[in-house]
A tleap script that builds the chain and sets N, CA, C and O, in Angstrom:
source leaprc.protein.ff14SB
mol = sequence {
  NMET ALA ASN ILE LYS SER GLN MET LYS ARG
  ASN ARG GLN ASN GLU LYS ARG ARG LEU LYS
  ASN ARG ALA TRP ARG SER GLU LEU ARG THR
  ARG LYS LYS ASN ALA VAL THR THR ALA GLY
  THR ASP ASP ALA THR ALA ALA LEU ARG LEU
  ALA ILE LYS ARG ILE ASP SER ALA ALA ALA
  ARG GLY ILE ILE HIE LYS ASN LYS ALA ASN
  ARG ASP LYS SER ARG LEU MET ALA ARG VAL
  ARG ALA ALA GLU SER ALA CSER
}
set mol.1.N position { -11.447 45.010 -42.916 }
set mol.1.CA position { -10.015 45.205 -42.756 }
set mol.1.C position { -9.754 46.668 -42.431 }
set mol.1.O position { -10.399 47.568 -42.969 }
set mol.2.N position { -8.812 46.880 -41.557 }
set mol.2.CA position { -8.506 48.234 -41.111 }
set mol.2.C position { -7.717 48.998 -42.175 }
set mol.2.O position { -6.935 48.416 -42.927 }
set mol.3.N position { -7.938 50.316 -42.220 }
set mol.3.CA position { -7.186 51.186 -43.127 }
set mol.3.C position { -6.062 51.907 -42.401 }
set mol.3.O position { -5.098 52.358 -43.020 }
set mol.4.N position { -6.192 52.010 -41.093 }
set mol.4.CA position { -5.246 52.795 -40.309 }
set mol.4.C position { -4.047 51.915 -39.954 }
set mol.4.O position { -4.199 50.773 -39.520 }
set mol.5.N position { -2.864 52.473 -40.147 }
set mol.5.CA position { -1.637 51.700 -39.977 }
set mol.5.C position { -1.484 51.158 -38.559 }
set mol.5.O position { -1.091 50.007 -38.366 }
set mol.6.N position { -1.792 51.986 -37.576 }
set mol.6.CA position { -1.648 51.536 -36.187 }
set mol.6.C position { -2.645 50.419 -35.863 }
set mol.6.O position { -2.347 49.522 -35.074 }
set mol.7.N position { -3.823 50.482 -36.474 }
set mol.7.CA position { -4.808 49.423 -36.236 }
set mol.7.C position { -4.388 48.126 -36.920 }
set mol.7.O position { -4.656 47.044 -36.400 }
set mol.8.N position { -3.743 48.215 -38.059 }
set mol.8.CA position { -3.236 47.008 -38.728 }
set mol.8.C position { -2.176 46.336 -37.855 }
set mol.8.O position { -2.145 45.112 -37.726 }
set mol.9.N position { -1.305 47.160 -37.257 }
set mol.9.CA position { -0.286 46.616 -36.356 }
set mol.9.C position { -0.950 45.991 -35.132 }
set mol.9.O position { -0.557 44.909 -34.696 }
set mol.10.N position { -1.946 46.662 -34.582 }
set mol.10.CA position { -2.657 46.146 -33.421 }
set mol.10.C position { -3.306 44.804 -33.743 }
set mol.10.O position { -3.313 43.897 -32.910 }
set mol.11.N position { -3.852 44.680 -34.952 }
set mol.11.CA position { -4.460 43.412 -35.362 }
set mol.11.C position { -3.428 42.296 -35.440 }
set mol.11.O position { -3.700 41.166 -35.035 }
set mol.12.N position { -2.244 42.608 -35.959 }
set mol.12.CA position { -1.174 41.606 -36.025 }
set mol.12.C position { -0.745 41.180 -34.629 }
set mol.12.O position { -0.544 39.994 -34.368 }
set mol.13.N position { -0.608 42.144 -33.742 }
set mol.13.CA position { -0.206 41.839 -32.366 }
set mol.13.C position { -1.262 40.984 -31.660 }
set mol.13.O position { -0.931 40.026 -30.960 }
set mol.14.N position { -2.526 41.338 -31.850 }
set mol.14.CA position { -3.607 40.587 -31.216 }
set mol.14.C position { -3.642 39.147 -31.701 }
set mol.14.O position { -3.891 38.229 -30.921 }
set mol.15.N position { -3.391 38.953 -32.985 }
set mol.15.CA position { -3.400 37.586 -33.532 }
set mol.15.C position { -2.265 36.760 -32.938 }
set mol.15.O position { -2.461 35.594 -32.595 }
set mol.16.N position { -1.084 37.352 -32.813 }
set mol.16.CA position { 0.050 36.637 -32.198 }
set mol.16.C position { -0.269 36.260 -30.756 }
set mol.16.O position { -0.016 35.134 -30.327 }
set mol.17.N position { -0.824 37.207 -30.017 }
set mol.17.CA position { -1.163 36.947 -28.614 }
set mol.17.C position { -2.240 35.886 -28.500 }
set mol.17.O position { -2.190 35.039 -27.609 }
set mol.18.N position { -3.220 35.928 -29.402 }
set mol.18.CA position { -4.307 34.952 -29.378 }
set mol.18.C position { -3.765 33.536 -29.563 }
set mol.18.O position { -4.172 32.608 -28.865 }
set mol.19.N position { -2.843 33.384 -30.510 }
set mol.19.CA position { -2.274 32.063 -30.761 }
set mol.19.C position { -1.432 31.571 -29.587 }
set mol.19.O position { -1.482 30.393 -29.234 }
set mol.20.N position { -0.660 32.472 -28.982 }
set mol.20.CA position { 0.137 32.085 -27.807 }
set mol.20.C position { -0.760 31.685 -26.642 }
set mol.20.O position { -0.521 30.678 -25.976 }
set mol.21.N position { -1.806 32.495 -26.403 }
set mol.21.CA position { -2.720 32.186 -25.302 }
set mol.21.C position { -3.443 30.872 -25.543 }
set mol.21.O position { -3.668 30.106 -24.606 }
set mol.22.N position { -3.809 30.606 -26.789 }
set mol.22.CA position { -4.493 29.358 -27.114 }
set mol.22.C position { -3.593 28.168 -26.844 }
set mol.22.O position { -4.054 27.142 -26.344 }
set mol.23.N position { -2.306 28.294 -27.170 }
set mol.23.CA position { -1.357 27.219 -26.909 }
set mol.23.C position { -1.197 26.995 -25.403 }
set mol.23.O position { -1.149 25.853 -24.946 }
set mol.24.N position { -1.115 28.077 -24.639 }
set mol.24.CA position { -0.988 27.954 -23.183 }
set mol.24.C position { -2.209 27.274 -22.589 }
set mol.24.O position { -2.079 26.376 -21.757 }
set mol.25.N position { -3.398 27.696 -23.011 }
set mol.25.CA position { -4.631 27.116 -22.462 }
set mol.25.C position { -4.752 25.648 -22.833 }
set mol.25.O position { -5.225 24.836 -22.037 }
set mol.26.N position { -4.327 25.311 -24.029 }
set mol.26.CA position { -4.340 23.909 -24.443 }
set mol.26.C position { -3.417 23.082 -23.558 }
set mol.26.O position { -3.770 21.980 -23.139 }
set mol.27.N position { -2.236 23.620 -23.277 }
set mol.27.CA position { -1.302 22.900 -22.410 }
set mol.27.C position { -1.869 22.756 -21.005 }
set mol.27.O position { -1.685 21.715 -20.374 }
set mol.28.N position { -2.552 23.778 -20.502 }
set mol.28.CA position { -3.153 23.685 -19.172 }
set mol.28.C position { -4.175 22.559 -19.115 }
set mol.28.O position { -4.203 21.785 -18.158 }
set mol.29.N position { -5.016 22.469 -20.141 }
set mol.29.CA position { -6.006 21.392 -20.169 }
set mol.29.C position { -5.322 20.031 -20.183 }
set mol.29.O position { -5.757 19.110 -19.491 }
set mol.30.N position { -4.250 19.900 -20.970 }
set mol.30.CA position { -3.526 18.639 -21.060 }
set mol.30.C position { -2.897 18.276 -19.726 }
set mol.30.O position { -2.993 17.130 -19.288 }
set mol.31.N position { -2.254 19.240 -19.073 }
set mol.31.CA position { -1.597 18.972 -17.790 }
set mol.31.C position { -2.607 18.576 -16.722 }
set mol.31.O position { -2.350 17.670 -15.929 }
set mol.32.N position { -3.762 19.253 -16.696 }
set mol.32.CA position { -4.784 18.912 -15.710 }
set mol.32.C position { -5.331 17.512 -15.962 }
set mol.32.O position { -5.550 16.749 -15.021 }
set mol.33.N position { -5.551 17.176 -17.225 }
set mol.33.CA position { -6.049 15.851 -17.565 }
set mol.33.C position { -5.043 14.774 -17.174 }
set mol.33.O position { -5.424 13.731 -16.642 }
set mol.34.N position { -3.763 15.022 -17.434 }
set mol.34.CA position { -2.718 14.062 -17.077 }
set mol.34.C position { -2.650 13.861 -15.569 }
set mol.34.O position { -2.450 12.740 -15.099 }
set mol.35.N position { -2.813 14.925 -14.819 }
set mol.35.CA position { -2.754 14.828 -13.361 }
set mol.35.C position { -3.884 13.955 -12.823 }
set mol.35.O position { -3.686 13.184 -11.884 }
set mol.36.N position { -5.067 14.077 -13.420 }
set mol.36.CA position { -6.210 13.287 -12.956 }
set mol.36.C position { -6.073 11.830 -13.392 }
set mol.36.O position { -6.371 10.923 -12.616 }
set mol.37.N position { -5.626 11.601 -14.621 }
set mol.37.CA position { -5.541 10.221 -15.112 }
set mol.37.C position { -4.418 9.434 -14.459 }
set mol.37.O position { -4.506 8.210 -14.368 }
set mol.38.N position { -3.360 10.103 -13.998 }
set mol.38.CA position { -2.256 9.388 -13.359 }
set mol.38.C position { -2.435 9.280 -11.850 }
set mol.38.O position { -1.545 8.782 -11.160 }
set mol.39.N position { -3.578 9.740 -11.325 }
set mol.39.CA position { -3.809 9.687 -9.879 }
set mol.39.C position { -3.767 8.239 -9.411 }
set mol.39.O position { -4.373 7.354 -10.016 }
set mol.40.N position { -3.041 8.019 -8.324 }
set mol.40.CA position { -2.930 6.677 -7.770 }
set mol.40.C position { -1.764 5.880 -8.321 }
set mol.40.O position { -1.578 4.727 -7.933 }
set mol.41.N position { -0.970 6.462 -9.217 }
set mol.41.CA position { 0.194 5.773 -9.772 }
set mol.41.C position { 1.466 6.425 -9.250 }
set mol.41.O position { 1.417 7.372 -8.464 }
set mol.42.N position { 2.601 5.905 -9.697 }
set mol.42.CA position { 3.886 6.448 -9.260 }
set mol.42.C position { 4.137 7.855 -9.800 }
set mol.42.O position { 4.819 8.651 -9.154 }
set mol.43.N position { 3.597 8.166 -10.970 }
set mol.43.CA position { 3.829 9.463 -11.611 }
set mol.43.C position { 2.848 10.538 -11.152 }
set mol.43.O position { 2.873 11.659 -11.662 }
set mol.44.N position { 1.994 10.207 -10.203 }
set mol.44.CA position { 0.913 11.120 -9.825 }
set mol.44.C position { 1.437 12.439 -9.252 }
set mol.44.O position { 0.962 13.509 -9.631 }
set mol.45.N position { 2.401 12.369 -8.351 }
set mol.45.CA position { 2.865 13.601 -7.723 }
set mol.45.C position { 3.585 14.506 -8.711 }
set mol.45.O position { 3.443 15.727 -8.663 }
set mol.46.N position { 4.361 13.900 -9.607 }
set mol.46.CA position { 5.066 14.708 -10.607 }
set mol.46.C position { 4.090 15.383 -11.562 }
set mol.46.O position { 4.262 16.552 -11.906 }
set mol.47.N position { 3.065 14.647 -11.990 }
set mol.47.CA position { 2.079 15.216 -12.918 }
set mol.47.C position { 1.286 16.323 -12.241 }
set mol.47.O position { 1.011 17.358 -12.848 }
set mol.48.N position { 0.918 16.103 -10.976 }
set mol.48.CA position { 0.161 17.118 -10.247 }
set mol.48.C position { 1.013 18.358 -10.017 }
set mol.48.O position { 0.532 19.479 -10.177 }
set mol.49.N position { 2.259 18.167 -9.647 }
set mol.49.CA position { 3.164 19.293 -9.415 }
set mol.49.C position { 3.355 20.103 -10.693 }
set mol.49.O position { 3.353 21.333 -10.658 }
set mol.50.N position { 3.520 19.418 -11.815 }
set mol.50.CA position { 3.712 20.111 -13.089 }
set mol.50.C position { 2.458 20.882 -13.494 }
set mol.50.O position { 2.555 21.996 -14.008 }
set mol.51.N position { 1.281 20.297 -13.266 }
set mol.51.CA position { 0.031 20.981 -13.601 }
set mol.51.C position { -0.118 22.260 -12.782 }
set mol.51.O position { -0.481 23.308 -13.316 }
set mol.52.N position { 0.162 22.169 -11.491 }
set mol.52.CA position { 0.039 23.350 -10.624 }
set mol.52.C position { 1.067 24.402 -11.014 }
set mol.52.O position { 0.774 25.598 -11.001 }
set mol.53.N position { 2.265 23.960 -11.360 }
set mol.53.CA position { 3.309 24.893 -11.787 }
set mol.53.C position { 2.890 25.642 -13.050 }
set mol.53.O position { 3.089 26.852 -13.153 }
set mol.54.N position { 2.312 24.924 -14.005 }
set mol.54.CA position { 1.864 25.555 -15.256 }
set mol.54.C position { 0.710 26.524 -15.007 }
set mol.54.O position { 0.651 27.588 -15.622 }
set mol.55.N position { -0.203 26.163 -14.112 }
set mol.55.CA position { -1.329 27.048 -13.797 }
set mol.55.C position { -0.810 28.345 -13.179 }
set mol.55.O position { -1.243 29.434 -13.556 }
set mol.56.N position { 0.119 28.224 -12.225 }
set mol.56.CA position { 0.692 29.419 -11.602 }
set mol.56.C position { 1.439 30.273 -12.614 }
set mol.56.O position { 1.361 31.500 -12.576 }
set mol.57.N position { 2.158 29.628 -13.514 }
set mol.57.CA position { 2.917 30.359 -14.524 }
set mol.57.C position { 1.979 31.110 -15.471 }
set mol.57.O position { 2.253 32.250 -15.844 }
set mol.58.N position { 0.881 30.472 -15.856 }
set mol.58.CA position { -0.088 31.127 -16.738 }
set mol.58.C position { -0.718 32.334 -16.048 }
set mol.58.O position { -0.959 33.361 -16.682 }
set mol.59.N position { -0.983 32.208 -14.752 }
set mol.59.CA position { -1.559 33.330 -14.008 }
set mol.59.C position { -0.546 34.472 -13.894 }
set mol.59.O position { -0.913 35.643 -13.992 }
set mol.60.N position { 0.717 34.131 -13.688 }
set mol.60.CA position { 1.748 35.164 -13.574 }
set mol.60.C position { 1.937 35.906 -14.891 }
set mol.60.O position { 2.236 37.100 -14.894 }
set mol.61.N position { 1.766 35.212 -16.000 }
set mol.61.CA position { 1.917 35.835 -17.319 }
set mol.61.C position { 0.666 36.596 -17.752 }
set mol.61.O position { 0.689 37.296 -18.764 }
set mol.62.N position { -0.413 36.470 -17.006 }
set mol.62.CA position { -1.640 37.174 -17.352 }
set mol.62.C position { -2.498 36.436 -18.359 }
set mol.62.O position { -3.417 37.022 -18.931 }
set mol.63.N position { -2.218 35.165 -18.586 }
set mol.63.CA position { -3.000 34.390 -19.542 }
set mol.63.C position { -4.343 34.019 -18.927 }
set mol.63.O position { -5.370 34.029 -19.606 }
set mol.64.N position { -4.330 33.691 -17.640 }
set mol.64.CA position { -5.579 33.485 -16.904 }
set mol.64.C position { -5.535 34.366 -15.656 }
set mol.64.O position { -4.460 34.764 -15.206 }
set mol.65.N position { -6.684 34.659 -15.116 }
set mol.65.CA position { -6.779 35.502 -13.922 }
set mol.65.C position { -6.302 34.714 -12.705 }
set mol.65.O position { -6.409 33.488 -12.677 }
set mol.66.N position { -5.778 35.410 -11.707 }
set mol.66.CA position { -5.231 34.728 -10.527 }
set mol.66.C position { -6.314 33.980 -9.753 }
set mol.66.O position { -6.045 32.929 -9.172 }
set mol.67.N position { -7.536 34.515 -9.741 }
set mol.67.CA position { -8.617 33.809 -9.054 }
set mol.67.C position { -9.000 32.539 -9.807 }
set mol.67.O position { -9.324 31.527 -9.187 }
set mol.68.N position { -8.965 32.584 -11.122 }
set mol.68.CA position { -9.240 31.385 -11.912 }
set mol.68.C position { -8.156 30.351 -11.674 }
set mol.68.O position { -8.446 29.156 -11.609 }
set mol.69.N position { -6.916 30.787 -11.543 }
set mol.69.CA position { -5.818 29.865 -11.266 }
set mol.69.C position { -6.046 29.171 -9.923 }
set mol.69.O position { -5.880 27.956 -9.818 }
set mol.70.N position { -6.421 29.928 -8.910 }
set mol.70.CA position { -6.687 29.333 -7.596 }
set mol.70.C position { -7.868 28.371 -7.647 }
set mol.70.O position { -7.833 27.305 -7.031 }
set mol.71.N position { -8.905 28.745 -8.376 }
set mol.71.CA position { -10.078 27.882 -8.511 }
set mol.71.C position { -9.710 26.593 -9.250 }
set mol.71.O position { -10.133 25.508 -8.852 }
set mol.72.N position { -8.930 26.710 -10.318 }
set mol.72.CA position { -8.505 25.530 -11.077 }
set mol.72.C position { -7.670 24.586 -10.222 }
set mol.72.O position { -7.844 23.369 -10.281 }
set mol.73.N position { -6.759 25.153 -9.423 }
set mol.73.CA position { -5.919 24.319 -8.560 }
set mol.73.C position { -6.761 23.602 -7.508 }
set mol.73.O position { -6.538 22.426 -7.222 }
set mol.74.N position { -7.722 24.309 -6.941 }
set mol.74.CA position { -8.585 23.715 -5.931 }
set mol.74.C position { -9.405 22.577 -6.517 }
set mol.74.O position { -9.503 21.506 -5.919 }
set mol.75.N position { -9.988 22.803 -7.676 }
set mol.75.CA position { -10.786 21.767 -8.324 }
set mol.75.C position { -9.923 20.590 -8.758 }
set mol.75.O position { -10.345 19.436 -8.677 }
set mol.76.N position { -8.725 20.886 -9.214 }
set mol.76.CA position { -7.813 19.825 -9.633 }
set mol.76.C position { -7.445 18.942 -8.445 }
set mol.76.O position { -7.444 17.717 -8.557 }
set mol.77.N position { -7.135 19.558 -7.318 }
set mol.77.CA position { -6.794 18.778 -6.123 }
set mol.77.C position { -7.969 17.899 -5.698 }
set mol.77.O position { -7.773 16.744 -5.321 }
set mol.78.N position { -9.171 18.432 -5.755 }
set mol.78.CA position { -10.360 17.656 -5.381 }
set mol.78.C position { -10.551 16.476 -6.329 }
set mol.78.O position { -10.863 15.370 -5.886 }
set mol.79.N position { -10.364 16.702 -7.631 }
set mol.79.CA position { -10.534 15.622 -8.598 }
set mol.79.C position { -9.470 14.548 -8.430 }
set mol.79.O position { -9.753 13.359 -8.574 }
set mol.80.N position { -8.239 14.969 -8.122 }
set mol.80.CA position { -7.156 13.997 -7.925 }
set mol.80.C position { -7.425 13.175 -6.673 }
set mol.80.O position { -7.241 11.958 -6.684 }
set mol.81.N position { -7.857 13.822 -5.594 }
set mol.81.CA position { -8.180 13.098 -4.357 }
set mol.81.C position { -9.299 12.090 -4.598 }
set mol.81.O position { -9.241 10.959 -4.118 }
set mol.82.N position { -10.312 12.511 -5.343 }
set mol.82.CA position { -11.444 11.609 -5.628 }
set mol.82.C position { -10.991 10.431 -6.475 }
set mol.82.O position { -11.424 9.301 -6.250 }
set mol.83.N position { -10.123 10.687 -7.449 }
set mol.83.CA position { -9.635 9.609 -8.316 }
set mol.83.C position { -8.747 8.637 -7.532 }
set mol.83.O position { -8.779 7.430 -7.771 }
set mol.84.N position { -7.955 9.170 -6.598 }
set mol.84.CA position { -7.107 8.299 -5.794 }
set mol.84.C position { -7.924 7.421 -4.862 }
set mol.84.O position { -7.604 6.247 -4.677 }
set mol.85.N position { -8.973 7.974 -4.276 }
set mol.85.CA position { -9.797 7.187 -3.361 }
set mol.85.C position { -10.630 6.153 -4.111 }
set mol.85.O position { -10.956 5.098 -3.566 }
set mol.86.N position { -10.975 6.459 -5.368 }
set mol.86.CA position { -11.763 5.505 -6.164 }
set mol.86.C position { -10.928 4.316 -6.607 }
set mol.86.O position { -11.450 3.217 -6.793 }
set mol.87.N position { -9.614 4.542 -6.779 }
set mol.87.CA position { -8.791 3.426 -7.267 }
set mol.87.C position { -8.139 2.645 -6.151 }
set mol.87.O position { -7.420 1.681 -6.410 }
savepdb mol mol.pdb
quit
């Protein structure tokens, strides 16, 4: 445990940020999974649009890197296309 007051504050701030980032990343995983599972149904475009919107928002907030966001979107589109062609 830190003895220095500024380090104690930094630890509190880091913990808050860690929890927020964890919640965002969890939501990203959920949105991507929903987009793939709904591929080929009526809700597919809405789920895919929402997943891409969340990925872009996370990149804009600095939760994930912009290159990772682009890579995730590319892979997501490929998985959705594959799921649609399989069904």
